C-alpha positions, 0 to 999 in steps of 0.5 A: 500500500502506498504511503500517504503524501505528507504535503497533501496531509499538511494541506488537509490539516491547514484547511481543517484548521481554517474550518475549525477556526471559522466555526469557533468564530461563528459560535462566538458571534451567535452561540447556539443553545447547545454547542456540542458537535455531536448534536449538530444544533446549527444546521449551518455548521453541520456540513463544516462539522462533518468535513472537519471530522472527515479531514481529521480521520484522513489526517490521523490515518495518514500520520499513522500510516507514514509512521508505521512505514517510515517511523517518526520524522520532522514531517510527521511531527509537524502533522501531529502538531497540526492535528493537536491544534485542530483538537485544541480549537474544537475544544476537548469536550466537543472533540470527544463528543464528536468521536475525534480520537487522539493520536497514539504516541509516536514510534521511534525513528527507524535506524537504517543500516549504514552498509546495506546488504548487496542482495537488499540493495539489488532487490529494492527499488525506490518508488515514489508514490503519490496519493494524487498522481495528477497533482504536482508539487507546484499545485500543492504549493499553490493550494497551500498558499491559497489556504494561507491567504484565506486564513489571513483574510478570515483573521482580518475579518475577525480582527475587524469584528473585534475592533467594532465590538471594542468601539461599541463597548467604548460607546456603551461605557460613555453612555453609562458615564453620561447617565451616571452624571445625570443621576448625580445631578438629579440627586443634587436637585432632590437634595436642594428641593428637600432643603427648600421644603424643610424651610417652607415647612418651618415658615408655615409653622411660624405663620400658623403660630402667629395666626393662632396668637393673633386670633386670640388677641382679636377675640379678647379685644372683641369681648372687651369691646362688647362688655364696654358697650353693654356697660354704656347701654345699661348706664344710659 
């Protein structure tokens, strides 16, 4: 069986990482009621979830096939890092709910004999296998370059979205400050109104007491006047 092409696996890993980051960005903007991958709460993300899981399976099987055939190498270590990054973006709970499996420990690199036997050298032939014979290295390079450009574009969009949210939060903060100032001014007006009411109440009390005192004086004067009038009448 032909060994998978590390370059193609790297392209699949980059594409899958982009899909996972885009999915997490969409979830952060409009989180569903249940965000488990296995439930497929959002119909819009179900296709991307299935594609992510399919690519993860392809990547995992390809890494294990290369390591079983050639042992651990820098290429497989890079592919392992891509696989771990994708699982990290998805989250431990969601990845486990979707059935994503972690990679087994990497095998030790195979040590080839410095002096191969003549029979082995004569019978063995190096054959380069490709998963896709029609795809050249230039095509793979252009594909990876396009994927990186797409990632940069998505990161720019995400950065702009974060900037808009930051600007909106600053506006909300300013409005809250203005409302706090209005509330402080209202408290001061209420305090001044309370002081004026107290003063008016004291003034009303003084006027009421004065009126009662004046009323008593007038009553006494009227009684005295009536008595004097009666005395004058009786004398005459």
